[in-house]
C-alpha positions in Angstrom: 91.3 105.5 95.5 91.6 101.8 94.6 89.3 98.9 93.6 89.6 97.8 97.2 90.2 101.3 98.5 89.1 100.9 102.1 91.5 98.0 102.8 93.8 100.4 104.7 91.2 102.3 106.8 90.1 100.0 109.4 90.1 101.1 113.0 93.1 100.0 115.0 94.7 100.5 118.4 97.9 102.5 118.2 98.8 102.0 121.8 100.8 98.8 121.1 103.6 100.7 119.4 104.3 103.4 122.0 107.1 101.5 123.7 108.7 100.2 120.6 112.3 101.2 120.1 111.4 101.9 116.5 108.5 104.2 117.5 108.9 107.5 115.7 109.3 109.6 118.8 112.4 107.7 119.8 113.7 107.4 116.1 113.5 111.1 115.5 114.1 112.8 119.0 117.8 113.1 118.4 117.5 114.6 115.0 114.8 117.2 115.3 116.6 120.2 116.8 115.8 122.5 113.9 112.2 121.8 114.4 111.9 122.6 118.1 109.8 125.6 117.3 106.8 123.3 116.6 106.9 122.0 120.2 105.3 125.2 121.5 102.0 124.2 120.0 101.8 120.9 121.8 100.8 120.2 125.3 103.6 119.4 127.8 102.4 115.8 128.0 102.4 115.3 124.3 105.8 117.0 123.9 107.3 114.8 126.6 105.7 111.7 125.1 106.7 112.3 121.5 110.1 113.7 121.9 110.0 116.8 119.7 109.2 114.7 116.7 108.1 115.9 113.2 104.8 117.5 114.1 102.9 120.5 112.9 100.2 121.0 115.4 96.8 122.1 114.2 94.6 124.6 115.9 90.8 124.3 116.5 88.3 126.6 114.8 89.7 129.7 116.4 92.9 131.7 116.7 96.1 129.6 115.9 99.7 130.1 115.1 99.1 130.3 111.4 96.9 132.6 109.1 93.1 132.1 109.3 90.6 131.4 106.5 87.5 133.4 106.6 85.3 130.4 107.0 83.7 129.0 110.2 84.1 125.2 110.6 80.9 123.3 110.1 80.0 120.4 112.3 80.5 116.8 111.5 77.7 115.2 109.6 76.3 111.7 108.9 73.4 113.0 106.8 72.8 111.8 103.3 73.3 115.3 101.8 76.0 117.8 101.2 76.6 120.1 104.2 78.4 123.5 103.7 78.5 126.8 105.5 75.1 128.6 105.7 76.3 131.4 103.5 77.1 129.1 100.5 75.0 127.2 98.0 75.6 124.1 95.9 73.9 122.5 93.0 74.6 119.6 90.7 76.1 120.5 87.3 76.1 117.0 85.9 75.9 113.4 87.3 76.6 109.9 86.1 74.6 109.0 83.0 73.8 112.6 82.1 74.1 113.3 78.4 77.1 115.4 77.5 76.7 115.5 73.8 74.8 114.0 70.9 71.2 112.9 70.5 69.1 111.5 73.4 67.7 112.7 76.7 67.7 112.0 80.4 67.4 108.3 81.3 67.6 106.2 84.4 71.0 104.7 85.0 69.7 101.1 84.5 68.2 101.8 81.1 71.3 103.5 79.5 72.9 101.1 76.9 76.5 100.3 76.7 77.1 102.4 73.5 75.0 105.3 74.9 77.3 105.5 77.9 80.1 106.6 75.6 78.4 110.0 75.1 77.3 110.4 78.7 79.0 111.3 82.0 80.8 108.3 83.4 80.9 107.1 87.0 83.0 107.9 90.0 83.8 111.7 89.1 87.4 112.3 90.3 90.2 114.8 89.4 89.3 117.7 87.2 90.5 121.0 85.8 88.6 124.0 84.5 89.8 125.5 81.2 88.3 128.9 80.6 87.1 129.7 77.0 86.6 133.1 75.4 83.7 134.1 73.1 85.4 132.4 70.1 85.8 129.1 72.0 89.5 129.5 72.4 91.4 128.9 75.7 91.4 131.9 77.9 93.1 131.6 81.3 91.1 134.6 82.6 87.7 133.5 81.6 85.1 132.8 84.4 81.8 132.3 82.7 82.5 129.7 80.0 84.9 126.8 79.9 85.7 123.1 79.6 85.8 120.9 82.5 88.3 118.1 81.9 87.2 115.3 84.4 88.2 111.8 85.3 85.6 109.1 85.6 87.6 106.6 87.7 85.6 103.5 88.4 82.0 102.2 88.7 79.3 101.1 91.1 78.2 98.0 89.2 75.1 97.5 91.3 73.6 100.8 90.2 74.5 100.7 86.5 72.4 97.6 85.7 68.9 96.7 86.4 69.8 94.0 88.9 73.5 94.3 89.2 76.0 92.6 86.9 74.8 89.5 85.1 77.2 86.5 85.3 77.2 82.7 85.2 76.6 81.3 88.6 79.4 78.8 88.4 82.2 80.3 86.3 81.4 84.0 87.1 81.8 84.7 83.4 79.9 87.7 82.2 76.9 86.7 80.1 75.5 90.1 78.9 78.0 91.8 76.6 76.1 95.1 76.6 76.6 95.4 80.4 80.3 95.0 80.0 80.3 97.6 77.2 78.5 100.0 79.5 81.0 99.4 82.4 83.9 100.0 80.0 82.4 103.2 78.7 81.6 104.4 82.2 85.3 104.8 82.7 87.7 107.3 81.3 87.7 111.1 80.9 85.1 113.6 79.9 85.7 117.0 78.2 82.6 119.0 79.2 81.8 122.4 77.8 79.9 124.5 80.4 78.7 128.1 80.6 76.7 130.4 82.8 73.1 130.8 81.7 70.9 134.0 82.0 70.4 133.4 85.7 74.2 133.2 86.3 74.3 129.4 86.9 76.6 127.0 85.1 75.0 124.4 82.8 76.3 121.9 80.3 76.4 123.3 76.8 74.0 121.3 74.5 75.3 120.4 71.1 78.9 121.5 71.9 81.5 120.7 69.3 84.1 120.5 72.1 82.4 118.1 74.6 83.4 114.5 74.1 84.2 111.3 76.0 87.6 109.5 76.1 87.0 105.9 77.1 89.1 102.7 77.6 88.4 102.1 73.9 89.7 105.4 72.5 92.8 105.1 70.2 95.9 106.8 71.6 99.4 107.4 70.6 102.4 106.1 72.8 105.2 108.6 73.1 108.6 108.6 74.8 111.2 105.8 75.4 108.6 103.0 75.8 106.8 103.7 72.4 107.8 101.0 69.9 109.6 98.9 72.4 109.0 95.1 72.9 107.0 95.9 76.0 104.0 97.4 74.3 103.6 95.5 71.1 100.1 94.0 70.8 97.6 92.6 68.4 96.1 96.1 68.2 99.4 97.8 67.5 102.0 95.4 66.3 104.8 98.0 66.2 104.0 99.4 69.6 103.2 102.9 68.5 99.6 103.0 69.7 97.4 101.8 72.5 93.7 101.8 73.2 92.0 103.8 75.9 92.7 105.0 79.4 91.4 103.4 82.6 90.9 104.0 86.3 91.7 107.7 86.0 92.2 109.3 89.4 94.1 112.5 90.0 95.3 114.9 87.3 97.7 117.6 86.2 97.8 120.3 83.6 100.5 121.9 81.4 101.5 125.4 80.7 100.8 124.8 77.1 97.1 124.2 77.7 96.6 120.5 77.8 95.2 118.1 80.4 97.1 115.3 82.2 95.0 112.4 83.4 96.6 109.7 85.6 96.0 106.0 85.4 95.8 104.5 88.8 94.6 100.9 89.6 94.6 99.5 86.1 96.1 96.1 87.1 93.0 94.8 88.6 90.8 94.9 85.4 92.8 92.1 83.7 92.2 88.4 83.5 95.4 86.3 83.3 94.7 82.6 82.3 98.5 81.8 82.3 99.8 79.6 85.1 103.3 80.8 84.6 104.8 83.2 87.1 104.5 86.7 85.6 107.6 88.9 85.1 108.3 91.7 87.5 106.7 94.1 85.0 103.4 92.5 86.0 104.0 90.9 89.5 105.3 94.2 90.9 102.0 95.9 90.1 99.8 93.1 91.5 99.1 91.0 88.4 99.2 87.3 89.5 99.0 84.1 87.5 95.6 82.6 87.0 93.9 85.8 88.2 90.4 86.9 87.3 89.8 90.6 86.7 87.7 92.6 89.1 84.8 92.9 86.6 85.7 89.9 84.3 85.4 91.9 81.1 87.6 89.3 79.3 84.8 86.7 79.6 82.0 88.7 77.9 82.7 87.2 74.5 85.2 86.6 71.7 85.0 90.1 70.3 88.3 91.9 70.4 86.9 94.6 72.8 86.7 91.9 75.4 89.7 89.6 74.4 92.1 92.5 75.1 91.5 92.1 78.8 92.9 88.6 78.8 96.8 88.5 79.2 97.6 85.0 78.4 99.9 84.0 75.5 98.0 82.4 72.6 99.9 83.6 69.5 103.4 83.0 68.2 104.5 86.4 69.4 103.2 89.6 71.1 101.8 90.9 67.8 99.2 88.0 67.8 97.7 88.5 71.2 97.3 90.7 74.3 100.0 89.4 76.6 101.5 93.0 76.7 98.1 94.8 77.0 98.7 95.7 80.7 101.9 97.3 79.8 100.0 99.9 77.8 98.4 101.1 81.0 99.8 102.8 84.2 100.8 106.0 82.3 100.1 109.7 82.4 97.9 110.6 79.4 97.9 114.0 77.7 94.6 115.2 76.3 93.8 118.4 74.3 90.7 119.8 76.0 89.3 121.8 73.2 90.2 120.0 69.9 87.1 117.7 70.1 88.9 115.0 68.0 92.7 114.9 68.5 93.9 111.5 69.8 95.4 111.6 73.4 99.0 110.7 74.0 100.4 108.4 76.6 103.7 110.0 78.0 105.8 107.2 79.1 108.6 109.4 80.6 106.5 109.9 83.7 106.9 106.2 84.6 104.5 103.4 85.0 102.7 103.1 88.3 99.3 103.6 90.1 99.5 107.2 89.2 97.6 109.7 91.4 98.8 112.9 89.9 101.2 114.7 87.6 101.0 118.2 89.1 103.2 120.9 87.8 105.6 123.1 89.7 105.7 126.9 89.4 106.5 127.6 85.8 109.2 130.3 85.1 110.4 131.4 81.7 113.9 130.3 80.9 114.0 127.7 83.8 113.3 124.0 84.1 110.1 122.9 85.7 108.7 119.7 87.2 105.7 117.5 87.6 105.1 115.8 91.0 103.6 112.3 91.3 102.4 109.8 93.8 102.1 106.0 93.4 99.0 105.0 95.4 99.8 101.7 97.0 101.2 100.8 100.4 105.0 101.2 100.6 105.2 102.9 97.2 107.0 106.1 96.3 106.9 109.8 95.5 108.3 110.9 92.2 108.9 113.9 90.0 109.6 114.3 86.3 111.8 117.1 85.1 111.8 117.9 81.3 115.2 118.5 79.9 114.3 121.8 78.2 113.6 125.1 79.9 110.2 126.7 79.6 109.7 129.0 76.6 106.6 131.1 77.0 106.2 131.1 73.3 105.0 127.5 73.7 101.9 128.5 75.6 99.0 127.1 73.6 101.3 124.8 71.8 99.2 121.6 72.4 100.6 118.2 71.5 103.5 119.7 69.7 104.7 121.4 73.0 104.0 118.1 74.7 106.3 116.3 72.4 109.0 119.0 73.1 108.9 118.9 76.9 107.4 115.5 77.9 109.3 113.1 75.7 112.7 113.9 77.0 113.5 114.4 80.7 114.5 112.7 83.9 112.2 110.8 86.3 113.3 111.0 89.9 112.1 109.2 93.1 112.3 110.6 96.5 114.4 109.6 99.5 113.4 111.2 102.9 116.1 111.5 105.6 115.3 111.6 109.3 116.8 115.1 109.7 114.2 116.6 107.5 116.4 116.7 104.4 115.8 114.6 101.2 117.2 113.8 97.8 115.8 113.1 94.3 117.3 109.9 92.9 117.4 109.8 89.1 115.9 106.7 87.5 118.2 106.6 84.4 119.3 103.4 82.7 122.9 102.6 83.0 123.4 104.5 86.3 123.8 103.1 89.8 121.9 99.9 90.2 119.9 100.4 87.0 122.0 98.2 84.8 121.4 95.5 82.3 122.7 93.0 84.7 120.1 94.0 87.2 117.2 93.8 84.7 117.2 97.4 83.3 118.6 97.0 79.8 117.5 100.5 78.6 115.3 103.4 79.6 112.2 101.7 78.3 112.7 98.8 80.6 113.4 101.3 83.5 110.0 103.0 82.9 108.0 99.9 82.4 109.5 98.6 85.6 109.3 101.9 87.5 108.5 100.5 90.9 111.3 97.9 90.6 113.7 100.6 89.6 112.7 102.7 92.7 113.3 99.6 94.8 116.7 99.2 93.3 118.0 102.7 94.1 116.7 102.6 97.8 113.9 105.2 97.7 111.7 105.7 100.8 108.6 103.5 100.9 105.6 105.6 101.8 102.1 105.3 103.2 100.1 105.4 100.0 101.2 108.6 98.3 98.2 110.1 96.6 97.6 113.6 95.4 100.2 116.3 95.0 99.8 120.0 94.8 102.0 123.1 94.6 101.6 126.4 96.5 101.5 129.1 93.7 103.5 131.5 95.9 106.1 129.5 97.7 106.4 126.6 95.3 106.1 124.2 98.3 104.8 120.7 97.4 102.0 119.1 99.4 101.5 115.3 99.2 98.8 113.4 100.8 99.7 110.0 102.4 96.3 108.4 102.8 97.0 105.6 105.2 98.9 102.3 105.6 97.7 99.8 108.2 100.3 97.2 107.0 103.3 99.3 108.3 104.7 97.6 111.4 106.5 99.3 114.3 109.8 97.9 112.9 109.0 99.7 109.6 108.3 103.2 110.8 110.6 106.0 109.6 110.7 109.8 109.8 108.5 110.4 106.9 106.0 107.6 107.8 106.2 107.6 111.6 103.1 105.8 112.7 102.8 102.0 112.7 99.4 100.7 111.5 98.7 104.2 110.1 95.0 104.2 109.7 94.3 107.9 109.4 97.1 109.1 107.2 99.0 112.4 107.1 100.2 115.2 104.7 103.8 116.0 103.8 105.1 119.4 103.0 108.3 119.7 100.8 110.5 122.6 99.8 113.0 122.2 96.9 116.5 123.5 97.5 116.6 127.1 96.4 112.9 126.8 95.4 114.2 125.3 92.2 111.8 122.6 90.8 114.8 121.0 89.1 116.8 120.7 92.4 118.0 117.3 93.4 117.6 118.0 97.2 114.8 119.2 99.4 113.6 119.7 102.9 110.4 118.4 104.3 108.0 118.3 107.3 104.8 116.7 108.3 102.1 119.2 107.8 99.4 117.6 109.6 98.4 114.1 110.9 94.9 112.8 110.3 93.0 111.5 113.4 89.7 111.4 115.0 89.8 113.9 117.8 88.4 111.2 120.1 91.6 109.1 119.8 94.1 110.7 122.0 96.9 108.3 121.1 96.7 109.1 117.4 95.6 112.7 117.5 99.2 114.1 117.2 98.1 117.3 115.5 95.5 118.1 118.3 92.6 118.1 115.9 89.2 118.9 117.4 85.6 118.0 116.6 85.6 121.2 114.4 88.4 119.9 112.1 89.2 116.2 112.7 89.5 114.1 109.6 91.2 110.9 108.4 92.6 109.5 105.1 93.5 112.7 103.2 93.4 112.1 99.5 92.7 115.0 97.2 94.6 118.2 97.8 94.5 121.6 96.0 96.3 124.9 96.4 94.2 127.5 94.8 95.7 130.6 93.1 95.0 132.8 96.2 96.9 130.7 98.7 94.2 128.6 100.3 94.8 124.9 100.6 91.9 122.4 100.3 92.0 118.9 101.7 89.6 116.1 100.7 89.2 112.8 102.4 88.6 109.2 101.3 88.1 107.5 104.6 86.3 104.2 105.4 82.7 104.5 106.4 82.8 102.2 109.5 86.2 103.0 111.1 86.6 105.4 113.9 86.4 108.6 111.9 83.9 107.2 109.5 81.4 106.6 112.4 81.8 110.2 113.4 81.6 111.9 110.0 81.1 111.3 106.3 83.9 112.2 104.0 84.7 115.8 103.9 86.7 118.8 102.6 88.7 121.1 104.8 90.6 124.3 104.2 93.6 126.1 105.5 96.3 128.6 104.7 99.8 127.1 104.8 101.9 129.3 107.1 104.9 130.9 105.3 107.1 129.4 108.0 107.7 125.9 107.3 107.2 124.6 110.8 104.3 126.8 112.0 101.1 125.1 112.8 98.2 125.6 110.4 94.6 126.5 111.3 92.4 124.0 109.6 88.6 124.4 109.2 86.0 122.0 107.8 84.2 123.4 104.8 82.1 120.6 103.4 80.8 117.2 104.3 79.4 114.8 101.7 76.4 112.4 101.6 76.6 108.9 102.9 79.3 106.5 101.8 80.8 109.0 99.3 84.3 110.2 98.7 85.0 113.9 98.2 87.5 114.2 95.3 88.3 116.5 92.6 88.3 120.4 92.9 88.9 123.4 90.8 87.9 127.1 90.7 87.3 129.8 88.2 90.0 132.4 88.0 87.9 135.0 89.9 87.6 132.6 92.9 83.8 132.9 92.9 82.9 129.5 91.6 84.2 126.1 92.9 83.7 122.8 91.2 83.8 119.7 93.6 83.1 116.0 93.0 81.0 113.7 95.0 82.1 110.2 94.2 80.2 106.9 94.7 77.5 107.8 97.3 76.0 104.7 98.7 78.8 102.6 97.5 78.3 99.7 100.0 74.6 99.2 99.0 74.2 95.4 98.5 73.6 94.1 95.0 70.6 92.1 96.3 68.9 95.4 97.2 69.3 96.8 93.7 66.9 94.7 91.7 64.6 95.5 88.8 63.4 99.1 88.0 63.7 100.4 91.5 65.0 97.7 93.8 64.6 98.0 97.6 65.4 101.7 97.6 64.7 101.9 101.4 67.9 99.8 101.9 70.1 101.9 99.7 72.9 103.5 101.8 72.3 106.7 99.8 69.9 108.0 97.2 71.7 111.5 96.8 71.2 113.8 95.0 67.6 114.4 96.0 67.3 117.8 94.4 69.8 118.8 91.8 69.1 122.4 92.2 70.1 122.2 95.8 72.7 119.6 96.8 72.2 120.3 100.5 68.7 118.8 100.5 68.0 115.4 101.9 64.7 113.6 101.1 62.9 110.4 100.8 64.9 107.7 99.0 63.4 107.3 95.6 66.1 106.5 93.1 69.7 105.3 92.6 72.5 107.5 93.8 74.9 109.0 91.3 78.4 110.5 91.4 78.2 114.1 90.5 80.0 117.4 90.0 78.9 120.3 92.2 79.0 124.0 91.6 79.5 125.8 95.0 79.3 129.6 95.4 78.9 132.2 98.0 75.3 133.4 98.3 76.5 137.1 98.2 78.5 136.5 95.0 81.8 137.0 96.7 85.0 135.0 96.6 85.0 131.6 98.2 86.9 131.4 101.5 87.4 135.1 101.9 
């Protein structure tokens, strides 16, 4: 997701590229001999038209070439409610503004103060991970009834947080109510939420927990790795560049074998004001920070206090230790958090590189061998990465916390992916002093390579992708799945094997397999697992989706421990697919054969104008946690006024009944992002 996240999802006509010499069918037809097995799942007309290209066809809700999930596809829905199969139930565990810890009770969103928001659930629930706890409160990977949910609060809906939307000067647009800005800041970040089953067997937030806490954009953090202490991150807050303050726009996630949480900073660049009229360096411009820009929410204008001044990037002091010219360099990282300490300061791990991080998802972990973390950089024409620690995994480090993090995450190699037209690929190391990454080319040392990760990937010739978002790893095969959400800016002249559709409005999913199934390998093979499309659009429906399983803009993706693959969408609400169905979650079982078509089924559809994002399960497979993000997000600020506003004009007022998320009702209050608990009514495993 991004601050302007639907820019790439408008409805377009794909017919104008069919005759281009760069159209993917022509580009790939001569190189796909090893994938001819996939052609059997396509109609003769499609096969002839697309020349045996990189397609994994997808069956409808019925027998297909791949294994089948024991779930019947649900119908598309435009209802303002959660829709799931009839043999499942769903309820709200916690929602934006709910108290997570400390004194206080339930309040309406608009009456929560700025400081109060720091102890409540933030907005835009996103990536999350369930950490089981035993009776003593220690991590227990097999626990099903008690745990900590580490969850990202990515962004905000300003119009619903305040009584009448954000307050600003009509002429300058400067923010005039400081507490509103404090509230918006504290609605971002991460939550560590202790939950347990009550006497009736339902999960609830643990009142008075010593574990639950919020991590916000104001929480002090340690910088670690090559960038720590460098010239790039020295600020007025940390004159030696050893610390930073807070985490921001946290989207997808990862986890470590030593029991910590990895949260990923995505679209942080848009939050900053930059009063300077000088052309910014590539460490800013390559991430979208321009001269004389105003931040999306104008936090820098709320007052002279340091908590606002830090969002202004211009130079006012004699050097970087006197101002916040480098503040944006302290964002764009993967942040490690101890989920159970209650107090330990998070650590920004700079070895992962600086980008619009969507994930830092671990490979299969094997004792005595190296492992990897896979990453996507969510912007048009950006890259897929992996980080490989230099040390092999020692099982004795399980439960090692930040000490293990220092051991494995401060020393390793960051790679960027290059995809070849024949289905092969290579991982290119981003190491200072090698290849194009020299001082003469603007990469004096590894700190500079990591601060300028995007420019480094440009320099080594990596493959520019269609918005790489979430990554996930099959727990059996080790195959890596990467969602490419969309890219309507790709022209017919820019298509390539891995991104074969010009003006790609519906996105696709890649499947990768490391050479020798070794996460540290420097080569891999790949295929396109499925293309998103409305079933009604014959020219774009390359995977032969039907009304029972069509989707667009894949975003979240999750391989559960039993082998099921869950796909979540972040599609626009008014484009071709958006007019047919709200955002949704689908499920499949990836066939063991790399090129066999999967059978995909629709499992969940969300309420109006939401995004489905974030998913995890308890180890027994009987409880699923799923996030509903920003329902009703396009509601006009003018309709949100005073205590209630013009509720009838809200695009959504979900949830209507927290005990039953599938209920619709009469609009009576402001919608909230929320975390769902989903289970099978007979108490069995989900999806089987």
